[in-house]
C-alpha positions as CSV (number, residue, x, y, z in Angstrom):
1,X,53.9,-17.4,9.9
2,X,56.0,-20.3,9.8
3,X,53.2,-22.4,10.7
4,X,50.7,-20.9,8.1
5,X,52.7,-21.3,5.2
6,X,53.9,-24.5,6.4
7,X,49.6,-26.1,6.7
8,X,49.2,-24.4,3.2
9,X,51.9,-26.1,1.9
10,X,51.4,-29.3,3.3
11,X,47.5,-29.1,2.6
12,X,48.1,-27.7,-1.0
13,X,45.9,-24.7,-0.6
14,X,46.4,-21.3,-1.5
15,X,49.4,-19.7,0.2
16,X,48.1,-16.5,-0.4
17,X,44.9,-16.9,1.6
18,X,47.2,-18.7,4.4
19,X,49.4,-15.6,4.5
20,X,46.4,-13.4,4.5
21,X,44.6,-15.2,7.5
22,X,47.6,-14.9,9.5
23,X,48.1,-11.5,9.1
24,X,44.3,-10.9,9.3
25,X,44.3,-12.7,12.6
26,X,47.2,-10.7,14.1
27,X,45.6,-7.8,13.5
28,X,42.4,-8.5,14.6
29,X,44.3,-9.9,18.2
30,X,46.1,-6.3,18.2
31,X,43.1,-4.2,17.3
32,X,40.4,-6.1,19.8
33,X,42.5,-6.7,22.6
34,X,42.0,-5.1,25.6
35,X,45.6,-6.0,26.7
36,X,46.9,-4.5,23.4
37,X,49.6,-1.8,24.0
38,X,47.8,0.7,21.7
39,X,44.5,0.3,23.6
40,X,46.2,0.6,27.2
41,X,48.3,3.9,25.6
42,X,45.3,5.0,24.0
43,X,43.5,5.1,27.2
44,X,46.2,5.8,29.4
45,X,46.7,9.3,27.2
46,X,42.7,9.8,27.0
47,X,42.2,9.2,30.4
48,X,39.4,6.9,29.7
49,X,38.5,3.4,31.3
50,X,40.0,0.7,29.5
51,X,37.5,-2.2,29.6
52,X,34.7,0.1,27.8
53,X,37.1,1.2,25.3
54,X,37.9,-2.5,24.6
55,X,34.0,-3.1,24.4
56,X,33.1,-0.3,22.0
57,X,36.2,-1.2,19.7
58,X,34.9,-5.2,19.6
59,X,31.7,-4.5,17.6
60,X,33.5,-3.2,14.7
61,X,36.0,-5.7,15.1
62,X,33.4,-8.5,15.0
63,X,31.5,-7.3,12.4
64,X,35.2,-7.0,10.3
65,X,36.0,-10.4,11.2
66,X,32.9,-11.8,10.0
67,X,33.1,-10.4,6.5
68,X,36.6,-11.7,6.4
69,X,35.3,-15.0,7.4
70,X,32.6,-15.2,4.6
71,X,35.2,-13.9,2.2
72,X,37.7,-16.2,2.8
73,X,35.6,-19.0,3.0
74,X,34.0,-18.0,-0.8
75,X,37.7,-17.3,-2.2
76,X,38.8,-20.7,-1.0
77,X,36.8,-22.2,-3.5
78,X,37.9,-20.2,-6.5
79,X,41.7,-20.6,-5.5
């Protein structure tokens, strides 16, 4: 977060968009990563394969990331 805020201030861009992008990227990484503690715990409890479960979560995560990229791009022109 400190790097994102510093970059936003120095480049005179929207601080809210920069903070939102930092949180969105962290959430994406935590959700889509096969090494995430949430993924490993869920697979351990349910007794399913970690890689298959991570791949099944990757499709909706990439769809959400694509929508976010489009919306961040669009809102950056208005802010």
